[in-house]
N, CA, C and O atoms as a GROMACS GRO file, in nm:
protein
  604
    1MET      N    1   3.557  -4.231   4.508
    1MET     CA    2   3.602  -4.329   4.411
    1MET      C    3   3.626  -4.259   4.278
    1MET      O    4   3.551  -4.171   4.237
    2ARG      N    5   3.732  -4.303   4.212
    2ARG     CA    6   3.758  -4.257   4.076
    2ARG      C    7   3.732  -4.373   3.981
    2ARG      O    8   3.764  -4.488   4.011
    3HIS      N    9   3.673  -4.341   3.866
    3HIS     CA   10   3.643  -4.443   3.766
    3HIS      C   11   3.670  -4.384   3.629
    3HIS      O   12   3.641  -4.267   3.604
    4ASP      N   13   3.725  -4.466   3.542
    4ASP     CA   14   3.744  -4.422   3.404
    4ASP      C   15   3.756  -4.546   3.316
    4ASP      O   16   3.779  -4.657   3.364
    5CYS      N   17   3.740  -4.523   3.187
    5CYS     CA   18   3.755  -4.628   3.087
    5CYS      C   19   3.866  -4.586   2.991
    5CYS      O   20   3.860  -4.479   2.931
    6ILE      N   21   3.965  -4.671   2.976
    6ILE     CA   22   4.079  -4.644   2.888
    6ILE      C   23   4.070  -4.739   2.769
    6ILE      O   24   4.056  -4.860   2.786
    7HIS      N   25   4.078  -4.683   2.650
    7HIS     CA   26   4.083  -4.764   2.528
    7HIS      C   27   4.230  -4.799   2.505
    7HIS      O   28   4.312  -4.712   2.478
    8LEU      N   29   4.261  -4.927   2.515
    8LEU     CA   30   4.401  -4.969   2.509
    8LEU      C   31   4.468  -4.932   2.377
    8LEU      O   32   4.589  -4.908   2.373
    9LYS      N   33   4.390  -4.928   2.268
    9LYS     CA   34   4.450  -4.895   2.138
    9LYS      C   35   4.499  -4.750   2.132
    9LYS      O   36   4.578  -4.716   2.045
   10GLU      N   37   4.451  -4.665   2.224
   10GLU     CA   38   4.502  -4.528   2.229
   10GLU      C   39   4.644  -4.523   2.285
   10GLU      O   40   4.718  -4.429   2.259
   11HIS      N   41   4.681  -4.624   2.361
   11HIS     CA   42   4.816  -4.632   2.418
   11HIS      C   43   4.905  -4.728   2.340
   11HIS      O   44   5.026  -4.710   2.335
   12TYR      N   45   4.844  -4.828   2.280
   12TYR     CA   46   4.917  -4.930   2.204
   12TYR      C   47   4.845  -4.950   2.071
   12TYR      O   48   4.755  -5.033   2.060
   13LYS      N   49   4.885  -4.873   1.971
   13LYS     CA   50   4.817  -4.871   1.841
   13LYS      C   51   4.800  -5.010   1.780
   13LYS      O   52   4.699  -5.037   1.715
   14PHE      N   53   4.897  -5.096   1.801
   14PHE     CA   54   4.892  -5.229   1.741
   14PHE      C   55   4.780  -5.315   1.798
   14PHE      O   56   4.751  -5.421   1.742
   15LEU      N   57   4.717  -5.275   1.908
   15LEU     CA   58   4.605  -5.350   1.964
   15LEU      C   59   4.472  -5.317   1.896
   15LEU      O   60   4.371  -5.382   1.923
   16GLY      N   61   4.470  -5.217   1.810
   16GLY     CA   62   4.347  -5.176   1.745
   16GLY      C   63   4.326  -5.236   1.608
   16GLY      O   64   4.244  -5.187   1.530
   17ALA      N   65   4.399  -5.343   1.576
   17ALA     CA   66   4.388  -5.403   1.443
   17ALA      C   67   4.249  -5.463   1.420
   17ALA      O   68   4.186  -5.516   1.511
   18ASN      N   69   4.206  -5.452   1.296
   18ASN     CA   70   4.079  -5.513   1.253
   18ASN      C   71   3.959  -5.472   1.339
   18ASN      O   72   3.870  -5.553   1.364
   19GLY      N   73   3.958  -5.348   1.384
   19GLY     CA   74   3.845  -5.295   1.459
   19GLY      C   75   3.841  -5.332   1.606
   19GLY      O   76   3.743  -5.303   1.674
   20ALA      N   77   3.946  -5.396   1.657
   20ALA     CA   78   3.950  -5.433   1.799
   20ALA      C   79   3.952  -5.307   1.885
   20ALA      O   80   4.014  -5.207   1.849
   21ASP      N   81   3.882  -5.312   1.997
   21ASP     CA   82   3.880  -5.198   2.089
   21ASP      C   83   3.876  -5.247   2.234
   21ASP      O   84   3.779  -5.224   2.306
   22PRO      N   85   3.984  -5.314   2.277
   22PRO     CA   86   3.988  -5.359   2.417
   22PRO      C   87   3.994  -5.239   2.511
   22PRO      O   88   4.058  -5.138   2.481
   23THR      N   89   3.927  -5.252   2.625
   23THR     CA   90   3.926  -5.142   2.720
   23THR      C   91   3.967  -5.189   2.859
   23THR      O   92   3.957  -5.307   2.893
   24LEU      N   93   4.015  -5.093   2.937
   24LEU     CA   94   4.048  -5.117   3.077
   24LEU      C   95   3.970  -5.016   3.159
   24LEU      O   96   3.995  -4.895   3.152
   25ASN      N   97   3.874  -5.066   3.236
   25ASN     CA   98   3.801  -4.981   3.330
   25ASN      C   99   3.870  -4.990   3.464
   25ASN      O  100   3.909  -5.099   3.508
   26TYR      N  101   3.885  -4.876   3.530
   26TYR     CA  102   3.942  -4.883   3.664
   26TYR      C  103   3.850  -4.817   3.765
   26TYR      O  104   3.778  -4.722   3.735
   27TYR      N  105   3.856  -4.871   3.886
   27TYR     CA  106   3.779  -4.825   4.001
   27TYR      C  107   3.878  -4.809   4.116
   27TYR      O  108   3.934  -4.907   4.165
   28LEU      N  109   3.899  -4.685   4.158
   28LEU     CA  110   4.000  -4.657   4.260
   28LEU      C  111   3.933  -4.593   4.381
   28LEU      O  112   3.866  -4.490   4.367
   29PRO      N  113   3.950  -4.652   4.498
   29PRO     CA  114   3.893  -4.590   4.618
   29PRO      C  115   3.957  -4.454   4.643
   29PRO      O  116   4.073  -4.431   4.610
   30PHE      N  117   3.880  -4.367   4.702
   30PHE     CA  118   3.929  -4.234   4.736
   30PHE      C  119   4.018  -4.245   4.859
   30PHE      O  120   3.973  -4.293   4.963
   31ASN      N  121   4.142  -4.202   4.848
   31ASN     CA  122   4.233  -4.199   4.962
   31ASN      C  123   4.214  -4.067   5.035
   31ASN      O  124   4.259  -3.962   4.988
   32MET      N  125   4.148  -4.072   5.146
   32MET     CA  126   4.110  -3.950   5.219
   32MET      C  127   4.231  -3.877   5.277
   32MET      O  128   4.312  -3.935   5.350
   33THR      N  129   4.240  -3.749   5.243
   33THR     CA  130   4.351  -3.669   5.295
   33THR      C  131   4.334  -3.641   5.444
   33THR      O  132   4.433  -3.630   5.515
   34GLU      N  133   4.211  -3.629   5.491
   34GLU     CA  134   4.189  -3.599   5.633
   34GLU      C  135   4.230  -3.716   5.723
   34GLU      O  136   4.245  -3.699   5.844
   35MET      N  137   4.246  -3.833   5.663
   35MET     CA  138   4.290  -3.949   5.742
   35MET      C  139   4.435  -3.985   5.709
   35MET      O  140   4.484  -4.092   5.745
   36GLU      N  141   4.503  -3.892   5.639
   36GLU     CA  142   4.643  -3.910   5.599
   36GLU      C  143   4.664  -4.037   5.518
   36GLU      O  144   4.760  -4.111   5.539
   37ARG      N  145   4.572  -4.060   5.425
   37ARG     CA  146   4.581  -4.179   5.340
   37ARG      C  147   4.600  -4.143   5.192
   37ARG      O  148   4.589  -4.229   5.105
   38GLU      N  149   4.630  -4.018   5.164
   38GLU     CA  150   4.635  -3.976   5.024
   38GLU      C  151   4.740  -4.050   4.942
   38GLU      O  152   4.731  -4.052   4.819
   39HIS      N  153   4.839  -4.110   5.007
   39HIS     CA  154   4.943  -4.183   4.933
   39HIS      C  155   4.944  -4.332   4.966
   39HIS      O  156   5.040  -4.403   4.938
   40GLN      N  157   4.837  -4.380   5.026
   40GLN     CA  158   4.828  -4.521   5.064
   40GLN      C  159   4.825  -4.608   4.939
   40GLN      O  160   4.740  -4.591   4.852
   41LYS      N  161   4.919  -4.700   4.930
   41LYS     CA  162   4.924  -4.795   4.818
   41LYS      C  163   4.827  -4.909   4.845
   41LYS      O  164   4.813  -4.955   4.958
   42ARG      N  165   4.760  -4.953   4.740
   42ARG     CA  166   4.660  -5.058   4.754
   42ARG      C  167   4.695  -5.177   4.664
   42ARG      O  168   4.755  -5.160   4.558
   43PRO      N  169   4.656  -5.297   4.708
   43PRO     CA  170   4.668  -5.411   4.618
   43PRO      C  171   4.571  -5.393   4.502
   43PRO      O  172   4.473  -5.320   4.512
   44CYS      N  173   4.600  -5.460   4.392
   44CYS     CA  174   4.519  -5.446   4.272
   44CYS      C  175   4.467  -5.581   4.225
   44CYS      O  176   4.531  -5.685   4.246
   45ILE      N  177   4.352  -5.577   4.162
   45ILE     CA  178   4.297  -5.697   4.101
   45ILE      C  179   4.254  -5.663   3.958
   45ILE      O  180   4.182  -5.566   3.935
   46LEU      N  181   4.300  -5.743   3.865
   46LEU     CA  182   4.262  -5.728   3.725
   46LEU      C  183   4.163  -5.839   3.693
   46LEU      O  184   4.196  -5.957   3.699
   47ILE      N  185   4.041  -5.800   3.659
   47ILE     CA  186   3.931  -5.893   3.637
   47ILE      C  187   3.910  -5.913   3.487
   47ILE      O  188   3.900  -5.817   3.410
   48CYS      N  189   3.905  -6.040   3.447
   48CYS     CA  190   3.875  -6.076   3.309
   48CYS      C  191   3.743  -6.154   3.309
   48CYS      O  192   3.739  -6.270   3.349
   49PRO      N  193   3.635  -6.089   3.265
   49PRO     CA  194   3.504  -6.156   3.267
   49PRO      C  195   3.500  -6.274   3.170
   49PRO      O  196   3.580  -6.284   3.077
   50GLY      N  197   3.405  -6.362   3.195
   50GLY     CA  198   3.385  -6.475   3.105
   50GLY      C  199   3.294  -6.437   2.990
   50GLY      O  200   3.256  -6.321   2.973
   51GLY      N  201   3.260  -6.536   2.911
   51GLY     CA  202   3.173  -6.515   2.796
   51GLY      C  203   3.209  -6.603   2.680
   51GLY      O  204   3.168  -6.578   2.566
   52GLY      N  205   3.287  -6.707   2.706
   52GLY     CA  206   3.320  -6.803   2.600
   52GLY      C  207   3.399  -6.744   2.485
   52GLY      O  208   3.394  -6.797   2.374
   53TYR      N  209   3.470  -6.638   2.507
   53TYR     CA  210   3.544  -6.564   2.404
   53TYR      C  211   3.450  -6.511   2.295
   53TYR      O  212   3.496  -6.470   2.189
   54GLY      N  213   3.319  -6.514   2.321
   54GLY     CA  214   3.222  -6.458   2.228
   54GLY      C  215   3.178  -6.319   2.270
   54GLY      O  216   3.134  -6.240   2.187
   55PHE      N  217   3.190  -6.290   2.400
   55PHE     CA  218   3.158  -6.159   2.456
   55PHE      C  219   3.219  -6.154   2.595
   55PHE      O  220   3.267  -6.255   2.645
   56CYS      N  221   3.218  -6.038   2.657
   56CYS     CA  222   3.263  -6.022   2.796
   56CYS      C  223   3.140  -5.996   2.882
   56CYS      O  224   3.070  -5.897   2.864
   57SER      N  225   3.116  -6.085   2.976
   57SER     CA  226   2.996  -6.081   3.059
   57SER      C  227   2.989  -5.955   3.145
   57SER      O  228   3.084  -5.923   3.218
   58GLN      N  229   2.878  -5.885   3.136
   58GLN     CA  230   2.858  -5.766   3.220
   58GLN      C  231   2.841  -5.803   3.366
   58GLN      O  232   2.887  -5.730   3.454
   59ARG      N  233   2.777  -5.915   3.393
   59ARG     CA  234   2.751  -5.952   3.533
   59ARG      C  235   2.879  -5.993   3.606
   59ARG      O  236   2.880  -6.000   3.729
   60GLU      N  237   2.985  -6.021   3.532
   60GLU     CA  238   3.114  -6.058   3.592
   60GLU      C  239   3.214  -5.943   3.584
   60GLU      O  240   3.335  -5.964   3.598
   61SER      N  241   3.164  -5.825   3.562
   61SER     CA  242   3.252  -5.710   3.543
   61SER      C  243   3.239  -5.611   3.658
   61SER      O  244   3.304  -5.627   3.761
   62GLU      N  245   3.155  -5.510   3.641
   62GLU     CA  246   3.148  -5.402   3.739
   62GLU      C  247   3.106  -5.451   3.878
   62GLU      O  248   3.162  -5.405   3.978
   63ALA      N  249   3.010  -5.542   3.886
   63ALA     CA  250   2.966  -5.591   4.018
   63ALA      C  251   3.082  -5.656   4.092
   63ALA      O  252   3.094  -5.642   4.214
   64THR      N  253   3.167  -5.727   4.020
   64THR     CA  254   3.283  -5.790   4.082
   64THR      C  255   3.383  -5.684   4.127
   64THR      O  256   3.436  -5.692   4.238
   65ALA      N  257   3.408  -5.587   4.043
   65ALA     CA  258   3.502  -5.479   4.080
   65ALA      C  259   3.452  -5.406   4.204
   65ALA      O  260   3.530  -5.377   4.294
   66LEU      N  261   3.324  -5.376   4.207
   66LEU     CA  262   3.269  -5.301   4.321
   66LEU      C  263   3.272  -5.384   4.449
   66LEU      O  264   3.274  -5.328   4.559
   67HIS      N  265   3.272  -5.516   4.437
   67HIS     CA  266   3.285  -5.602   4.555
   67HIS      C  267   3.424  -5.586   4.620
   67HIS      O  268   3.437  -5.591   4.742
   68PHE      N  269   3.526  -5.565   4.537
   68PHE     CA  270   3.663  -5.559   4.589
   68PHE      C  271   3.702  -5.421   4.643
   68PHE      O  272   3.798  -5.411   4.720
   69LEU      N  273   3.631  -5.317   4.606
   69LEU     CA  274   3.664  -5.183   4.656
   69LEU      C  275   3.661  -5.174   4.808
   69LEU      O  276   3.759  -5.128   4.867
   70PRO      N  277   3.553  -5.215   4.876
   70PRO     CA  278   3.552  -5.203   5.022
   70PRO      C  279   3.652  -5.297   5.090
   70PRO      O  280   3.679  -5.284   5.210
   71GLN      N  281   3.706  -5.392   5.014
   71GLN     CA  282   3.807  -5.482   5.068
   71GLN      C  283   3.946  -5.417   5.062
   71GLN      O  284   4.044  -5.476   5.107
   72GLY      N  285   3.954  -5.295   5.005
   72GLY     CA  286   4.080  -5.222   4.999
   72GLY      C  287   4.158  -5.238   4.870
   72GLY      O  288   4.276  -5.203   4.865
   73PHE      N  289   4.095  -5.290   4.766
   73PHE     CA  290   4.162  -5.311   4.638
   73PHE      C  291   4.135  -5.197   4.540
   73PHE      O  292   4.030  -5.133   4.544
   74ASN      N  293   4.232  -5.173   4.453
   74ASN     CA  294   4.207  -5.102   4.328
   74ASN      C  295   4.159  -5.210   4.232
   74ASN      O  296   4.224  -5.314   4.219
   75ALA      N  297   4.049  -5.187   4.164
   75ALA     CA  298   3.992  -5.290   4.077
   75ALA      C  299   3.997  -5.244   3.932
   75ALA      O  300   3.967  -5.129   3.899
   76PHE      N  301   4.036  -5.337   3.845
   76PHE     CA  302   4.047  -5.311   3.702
   76PHE      C  303   3.971  -5.420   3.627
   76PHE      O  304   3.976  -5.537   3.665
   77ILE      N  305   3.902  -5.381   3.522
   77ILE     CA  306   3.830  -5.477   3.438
   77ILE      C  307   3.883  -5.466   3.296
   77ILE      O  308   3.883  -5.358   3.237
   78LEU      N  309   3.927  -5.578   3.243
   78LEU     CA  310   3.972  -5.583   3.104
   78LEU      C  311   3.858  -5.636   3.019
   78LEU      O  312   3.816  -5.751   3.036
   79THR      N  313   3.808  -5.554   2.928
   79THR     CA  314   3.712  -5.600   2.827
   79THR      C  315   3.797  -5.632   2.704
   79THR      O  316   3.829  -5.544   2.624
   80TYR      N  317   3.831  -5.757   2.692
   80TYR     CA  318   3.924  -5.803   2.589
   80TYR      C  319   3.851  -5.833   2.459
   80TYR      O  320   3.728  -5.843   2.456
   81SER      N  321   3.927  -5.845   2.352
   81SER     CA  322   3.871  -5.876   2.220
   81SER      C  323   3.812  -6.016   2.222
   81SER      O  324   3.870  -6.108   2.281
   82THR      N  325   3.697  -6.031   2.158
   82THR     CA  326   3.629  -6.160   2.162
   82THR      C  327   3.611  -6.215   2.021
   82THR      O  328   3.707  -6.229   1.946
   83GLU      N  329   3.489  -6.245   1.986
   83GLU     CA  330   3.457  -6.315   1.863
   83GLU      C  331   3.536  -6.262   1.743
   83GLU      O  332   3.540  -6.142   1.716
   84GLY      N  333   3.599  -6.355   1.673
   84GLY     CA  334   3.678  -6.318   1.556
   84GLY      C  335   3.825  -6.295   1.587
   84GLY      O  336   3.906  -6.284   1.494
   85TYR      N  337   3.862  -6.288   1.712
   85TYR     CA  338   4.002  -6.266   1.751
   85TYR      C  339   4.054  -6.391   1.819
   85TYR      O  340   3.985  -6.453   1.900
   86ARG      N  341   4.174  -6.427   1.785
   86ARG     CA  342   4.234  -6.551   1.835
   86ARG      C  343   4.366  -6.522   1.906
   86ARG      O  344   4.418  -6.410   1.905
   87TYR      N  345   4.420  -6.628   1.968
   87TYR     CA  346   4.550  -6.623   2.033
   87TYR      C  347   4.652  -6.567   1.934
   87TYR      O  348   4.652  -6.607   1.818
   88PRO      N  349   4.737  -6.478   1.976
   88PRO     CA  350   4.766  -6.430   2.112
   88PRO      C  351   4.702  -6.295   2.145
   88PRO      O  352   4.746  -6.227   2.238
   89THR      N  353   4.600  -6.255   2.070
   89THR     CA  354   4.539  -6.122   2.087
   89THR      C  355   4.505  -6.092   2.232
   89THR      O  356   4.548  -5.990   2.286
   90GLN      N  357   4.429  -6.178   2.296
   90GLN     CA  358   4.380  -6.150   2.432
   90GLN      C  359   4.493  -6.150   2.535
   90GLN      O  360   4.491  -6.070   2.628
   91ILE      N  361   4.590  -6.237   2.519
   91ILE     CA  362   4.703  -6.239   2.614
   91ILE      C  363   4.783  -6.109   2.602
   91ILE      O  364   4.830  -6.055   2.702
   92ARG      N  365   4.797  -6.060   2.481
   92ARG     CA  366   4.865  -5.931   2.462
   92ARG      C  367   4.785  -5.818   2.526
   92ARG      O  368   4.843  -5.722   2.577
   93GLU      N  369   4.653  -5.828   2.525
   93GLU     CA  370   4.570  -5.725   2.588
   93GLU      C  371   4.584  -5.728   2.740
   93GLU      O  372   4.582  -5.624   2.805
   94VAL      N  373   4.599  -5.848   2.798
   94VAL     CA  374   4.627  -5.856   2.941
   94VAL      C  375   4.762  -5.789   2.970
   94VAL      O  376   4.774  -5.713   3.066
   95ALA      N  377   4.861  -5.817   2.888
   95ALA     CA  378   4.993  -5.756   2.906
   95ALA      C  379   4.983  -5.604   2.898
   95ALA      O  380   5.047  -5.533   2.976
   96ALA      N  381   4.903  -5.553   2.804
   96ALA     CA  382   4.885  -5.408   2.790
   96ALA      C  383   4.820  -5.349   2.914
   96ALA      O  384   4.861  -5.244   2.963
   97ALA      N  385   4.717  -5.417   2.965
   97ALA     CA  386   4.650  -5.369   3.086
   97ALA      C  387   4.747  -5.361   3.203
   97ALA      O  388   4.748  -5.263   3.278
   98LEU      N  389   4.829  -5.464   3.218
   98LEU     CA  390   4.927  -5.463   3.327
   98LEU      C  391   5.031  -5.354   3.308
   98LEU      O  392   5.074  -5.291   3.404
   99GLU      N  393   5.072  -5.331   3.184
   99GLU     CA  394   5.167  -5.222   3.158
   99GLU      C  395   5.110  -5.088   3.203
   99GLU      O  396   5.180  -5.008   3.264
  100LEU      N  397   4.982  -5.064   3.172
  100LEU     CA  398   4.919  -4.939   3.214
  100LEU      C  399   4.909  -4.928   3.366
  100LEU      O  400   4.928  -4.819   3.421
  101ILE      N  401   4.881  -5.037   3.432
  101ILE     CA  402   4.875  -5.035   3.579
  101ILE      C  403   5.013  -4.999   3.635
  101ILE      O  404   5.023  -4.915   3.724
  102TYR      N  405   5.117  -5.061   3.582
  102TYR     CA  406   5.252  -5.030   3.628
  102TYR      C  407   5.291  -4.885   3.596
  102TYR      O  408   5.350  -4.816   3.680
  103GLU      N  409   5.259  -4.840   3.474
  103GLU     CA  410   5.294  -4.702   3.434
  103GLU      C  411   5.225  -4.598   3.521
  103GLU      O  412   5.280  -4.491   3.546
  104ASN      N  413   5.106  -4.627   3.568
  104ASN     CA  414   5.028  -4.532   3.647
  104ASN      C  415   5.026  -4.565   3.795
  104ASN      O  416   4.943  -4.512   3.870
  105ALA      N  417   5.114  -4.651   3.839
  105ALA     CA  418   5.112  -4.700   3.977
  105ALA      C  419   5.118  -4.586   4.079
  105ALA      O  420   5.046  -4.590   4.179
  106GLU      N  421   5.200  -4.487   4.056
  106GLU     CA  422   5.209  -4.375   4.152
  106GLU      C  423   5.080  -4.295   4.155
  106GLU      O  424   5.024  -4.267   4.261
  107LYS      N  425   5.033  -4.259   4.037
  107LYS     CA  426   4.912  -4.177   4.025
  107LYS      C  427   4.788  -4.250   4.080
  107LYS      O  428   4.700  -4.187   4.139
  108TRP      N  429   4.783  -4.382   4.061
  108TRP     CA  430   4.667  -4.460   4.103
  108TRP      C  431   4.687  -4.526   4.239
  108TRP      O  432   4.599  -4.599   4.285
  109ASN      N  433   4.799  -4.501   4.304
  109ASN     CA  434   4.831  -4.561   4.435
  109ASN      C  435   4.826  -4.714   4.433
  109ASN      O  436   4.764  -4.776   4.519
  110CYS      N  437   4.891  -4.772   4.334
  110CYS     CA  438   4.894  -4.918   4.319
  110CYS      C  439   5.018  -4.976   4.385
  110CYS      O  440   5.130  -4.927   4.367
  111ASP      N  441   4.997  -5.081   4.461
  111ASP     CA  442   5.108  -5.159   4.516
  111ASP      C  443   5.140  -5.266   4.412
  111ASP      O  444   5.071  -5.368   4.405
  112THR      N  445   5.244  -5.243   4.333
  112THR     CA  446   5.274  -5.334   4.222
  112THR      C  447   5.331  -5.468   4.268
  112THR      O  448   5.352  -5.557   4.187
  113THR      N  449   5.356  -5.482   4.398
  113THR     CA  450   5.398  -5.613   4.449
  113THR      C  451   5.276  -5.699   4.483
  113THR      O  452   5.289  -5.816   4.517
  114LYS      N  453   5.158  -5.638   4.472
  114LYS     CA  454   5.034  -5.710   4.505
  114LYS      C  455   4.930  -5.690   4.395
  114LYS      O  456   4.830  -5.621   4.414
  115ILE      N  457   4.956  -5.752   4.281
  115ILE     CA  458   4.860  -5.749   4.170
  115ILE      C  459   4.818  -5.893   4.143
  115ILE      O  460   4.902  -5.981   4.124
  116ALA      N  461   4.688  -5.916   4.141
  116ALA     CA  462   4.634  -6.048   4.114
  116ALA      C  463   4.543  -6.042   3.992
  116ALA      O  464   4.484  -5.939   3.962
  117LEU      N  465   4.533  -6.154   3.924
  117LEU     CA  466   4.440  -6.169   3.812
  117LEU      C  467   4.324  -6.256   3.858
  117LEU      O  468   4.342  -6.351   3.934
  118MET      N  469   4.206  -6.222   3.810
  118MET     CA  470   4.087  -6.301   3.841
  118MET      C  471   4.005  -6.313   3.713
  118MET      O  472   3.980  -6.214   3.645
  119GLY      N  473   3.963  -6.434   3.682
  119GLY     CA  474   3.885  -6.453   3.562
  119GLY      C  475   3.773  -6.552   3.583
  119GLY      O  476   3.782  -6.640   3.669
  120PHE      N  477   3.670  -6.538   3.504
  120PHE     CA  478   3.554  -6.627   3.506
  120PHE      C  479   3.547  -6.698   3.372
  120PHE      O  480   3.555  -6.634   3.267
  121SER      N  481   3.532  -6.827   3.374
  121SER     CA  482   3.513  -6.906   3.253
  121SER      C  483   3.623  -6.875   3.152
  121SER      O  484   3.740  -6.901   3.180
  122ALA      N  485   3.588  -6.820   3.036
  122ALA     CA  486   3.691  -6.787   2.937
  122ALA      C  487   3.793  -6.689   2.996
  122ALA      O  488   3.912  -6.696   2.964
  123GLY      N  489   3.747  -6.598   3.082
  123GLY     CA  490   3.839  -6.505   3.148
  123GLY      C  491   3.934  -6.578   3.242
  123GLY      O  492   4.048  -6.536   3.258
  124GLY      N  493   3.887  -6.687   3.304
  124GLY     CA  494   3.973  -6.770   3.386
  124GLY      C  495   4.078  -6.840   3.300
  124GLY      O  496   4.194  -6.851   3.339
  125HIS      N  497   4.036  -6.886   3.184
  125HIS     CA  498   4.130  -6.945   3.089
  125HIS      C  499   4.233  -6.842   3.047
  125HIS      O  500   4.352  -6.872   3.039
  126LEU      N  501   4.187  -6.721   3.019
  126LEU     CA  502   4.276  -6.614   2.977
  126LEU      C  503   4.378  -6.580   3.086
  126LEU      O  504   4.497  -6.566   3.057
  127THR      N  505   4.333  -6.566   3.210
  127THR     CA  506   4.427  -6.531   3.317
  127THR      C  507   4.528  -6.643   3.339
  127THR      O  508   4.647  -6.617   3.358
  128ALA      N  509   4.482  -6.768   3.337
  128ALA     CA  510   4.575  -6.881   3.352
  128ALA      C  511   4.673  -6.887   3.236
  128ALA      O  512   4.791  -6.917   3.254
  129SER      N  513   4.624  -6.858   3.117
  129SER     CA  514   4.712  -6.856   2.999
  129SER      C  515   4.818  -6.748   3.012
  129SER      O  516   4.935  -6.770   2.982
  130TYR      N  517   4.776  -6.630   3.056
  130TYR     CA  518   4.873  -6.522   3.071
  130TYR      C  519   4.980  -6.558   3.174
  130TYR      O  520   5.099  -6.537   3.152
  131VAL      N  521   4.937  -6.613   3.287
  131VAL     CA  522   5.032  -6.647   3.394
  131VAL      C  523   5.138  -6.745   3.344
  131VAL      O  524   5.253  -6.738   3.386
  132THR      N  525   5.099  -6.837   3.254
  132THR     CA  526   5.194  -6.936   3.205
  132THR      C  527   5.264  -6.894   3.076
  132THR      O  528   5.362  -6.957   3.035
  133LYS      N  529   5.214  -6.788   3.011
  133LYS     CA  530   5.272  -6.749   2.881
  133LYS      C  531   5.316  -6.603   2.874
  133LYS      O  532   5.340  -6.552   2.765
  134PHE      N  533   5.326  -6.536   2.988
  134PHE     CA  534   5.361  -6.393   2.987
  134PHE      C  535   5.498  -6.368   2.925
  134PHE      O  536   5.524  -6.258   2.876
  135ASP      N  537   5.586  -6.469   2.927
  135ASP     CA  538   5.720  -6.448   2.875
  135ASP      C  539   5.746  -6.520   2.743
  135ASP      O  540   5.862  -6.545   2.708
  136THR      N  541   5.640  -6.555   2.670
  136THR     CA  542   5.657  -6.618   2.540
  136THR      C  543   5.688  -6.512   2.435
  136THR      O  544   5.666  -6.393   2.457
  137SER      N  545   5.738  -6.556   2.323
  137SER     CA  546   5.775  -6.462   2.216
  137SER      C  547   5.655  -6.384   2.164
  137SER      O  548   5.668  -6.269   2.125
  138GLU      N  549   5.536  -6.447   2.164
  138GLU     CA  550   5.415  -6.378   2.116
  138GLU      C  551   5.381  -6.256   2.200
  138GLU      O  552   5.329  -6.157   2.149
  139VAL      N  553   5.411  -6.263   2.327
  139VAL     CA  554   5.385  -6.150   2.417
  139VAL      C  555   5.505  -6.056   2.419
  139VAL      O  556   5.489  -5.934   2.406
  140ARG      N  557   5.624  -6.112   2.436
  140ARG     CA  558   5.745  -6.030   2.452
  140ARG      C  559   5.782  -5.950   2.327
  140ARG      O  560   5.852  -5.849   2.338
  141GLU      N  561   5.737  -5.992   2.210
  141GLU     CA  562   5.770  -5.913   2.090
  141GLU      C  563   5.701  -5.777   2.094
  141GLU      O  564   5.751  -5.681   2.034
  142LEU      N  565   5.588  -5.765   2.163
  142LEU     CA  566   5.519  -5.637   2.176
  142LEU      C  567   5.539  -5.574   2.313
  142LEU      O  568   5.538  -5.452   2.326
  143PHE      N  569   5.556  -5.658   2.415
  143PHE     CA  570   5.575  -5.610   2.553
  143PHE      C  571   5.699  -5.678   2.612
  143PHE      O  572   5.688  -5.776   2.686
  144PRO      N  573   5.817  -5.626   2.577
  144PRO     CA  574   5.942  -5.690   2.619
  144PRO      C  575   5.956  -5.706   2.771
  144PRO      O  576   6.027  -5.796   2.818
  145GLU      N  577   5.890  -5.622   2.846
  145GLU     CA  578   5.898  -5.629   2.992
  145GLU      C  579   5.767  -5.682   3.052
  145GLU      O  580   5.730  -5.643   3.162
  146SER      N  581   5.697  -5.771   2.981
  146SER     CA  582   5.569  -5.821   3.030
  146SER      C  583   5.585  -5.875   3.172
  146SER      O  584   5.685  -5.939   3.205
  147LYS      N  585   5.486  -5.847   3.253
  147LYS     CA  586   5.493  -5.871   3.397
  147LYS      C  587   5.441  -6.008   3.437
  147LYS      O  588   5.343  -6.058   3.382
  148GLN      N  589   5.508  -6.067   3.534
  148GLN     CA  590   5.460  -6.191   3.594
  148GLN      C  591   5.371  -6.157   3.712
  148GLN      O  592   5.408  -6.074   3.795
  149VAL      N  593   5.254  -6.218   3.719
  149VAL     CA  594   5.160  -6.196   3.829
  149VAL      C  595   5.102  -6.329   3.872
  149VAL      O  596   5.128  -6.433   3.812
  150LYS      N  597   5.021  -6.323   3.978
  150LYS     CA  598   4.956  -6.444   4.029
  150LYS      C  599   4.813  -6.449   3.981
  150LYS      O  600   4.746  -6.346   3.970
  151ALA      N  601   4.766  -6.569   3.952
  151ALA     CA  602   4.626  -6.585   3.910
  151ALA      C  603   4.540  -6.616   4.030
  151ALA      O  604   4.419  -6.632   4.015
   0.00000   0.00000   0.00000
């Protein structure tokens, strides 16, 4: 398994305003070369933990991602901006996370036709909001090619 944490503001400077530091953690199963799976594309799940927009719940983060690994998924966790940050900050962070998944699809063996969003509580609200607002001006002004996905 490969795991890393990406600070979104390192890729999208405008996401680091006012001390924001949204991150994208990824968990990628090892594609075994001895089984000729080194280029196997996997479905992806982007997890948005709950926490009432006051924090991102730890119990709804890594444990959830690790549940999906043996199911054959690449798992991603978005730790989005919380307290003090308002709409459209978090939806833009979802768009940024998806952009990185698409940009790294070859390297990470992502099947971009099979990307799902999953959220708990506030994260569920965030994923549903993104699905219905991915093409609004608030998102498209920063991510003109923002992606449509399923919640």
